[in-house]
C-alpha positions in Angstrom: 91.7 90.1 98.9 88.9 90.8 101.3 88.2 94.5 102.2 85.7 95.7 104.7 82.6 97.6 103.5 83.3 101.3 104.0 80.7 104.0 103.9 81.9 107.5 103.0 80.5 110.7 104.4 81.9 114.2 105.1 83.1 114.4 108.7 83.3 110.6 109.4 87.1 110.5 109.0 87.0 108.3 105.9 87.9 110.9 103.2 91.6 110.0 103.2 91.1 106.2 102.8 91.2 106.1 99.0 94.1 108.5 99.0 96.0 106.2 101.3 94.9 103.1 99.3 96.2 104.6 96.1 99.5 105.6 97.6 99.9 102.0 98.8 98.9 100.3 95.6 100.4 102.5 92.9 104.2 102.8 92.8 105.9 106.1 91.8 107.1 104.4 88.6 103.6 103.3 87.6 102.2 106.7 88.4 104.8 108.5 86.2 104.4 106.0 83.4 100.6 106.2 83.3 100.5 110.0 83.8 102.6 110.3 80.6 100.6 107.6 78.7 97.3 109.5 79.4 98.4 113.1 79.1 95.0 114.2 77.9 93.4 113.1 81.2 95.8 115.4 83.2 96.3 113.0 86.1 97.7 114.9 89.0 97.9 112.3 91.8 97.9 108.6 92.5 94.4 108.9 93.8 93.3 110.4 90.5 95.0 107.5 88.7 93.2 105.1 90.9 89.8 106.5 89.9 91.0 106.9 86.3 91.7 103.1 86.2 88.2 102.4 87.5 86.7 104.7 85.0 88.7 103.2 82.1 87.5 99.7 83.1 83.9 100.8 82.3 84.6 103.4 79.5 87.5 102.5 77.3 87.5 105.5 74.9 88.8 109.0 75.1 85.5 110.6 74.2 84.1 109.9 77.7 87.1 111.4 79.4 86.4 114.8 77.8 82.8 114.7 79.1 83.9 114.4 82.7 84.5 117.5 84.8 87.2 117.9 87.4 86.4 118.4 91.2 87.5 121.8 92.3 86.5 121.5 95.9 88.5 120.3 98.8 88.4 118.1 101.8 86.8 118.9 105.1 90.2 118.2 106.7 91.7 121.0 104.6 89.1 123.5 105.8 86.8 123.2 102.7 83.1 123.6 103.3 81.2 120.5 102.0 
């Protein structure tokens, strides 16, 4: 499926695109199943699962998961300073 090239930047209105894409592409049942399957990754949202799937396509071992930090910031739309 063709998708347009999208550039991401704070304040350009694109920060929710991946969130919406993940919500559309991952069913609730898939989310619950994979969240349980990968408990060590502590997947909290469909967006996180979307990124996790991409990550796993490049790094398919649990060692790399432990080396990655978790974003603790927010979105500009939620009042976070970027």
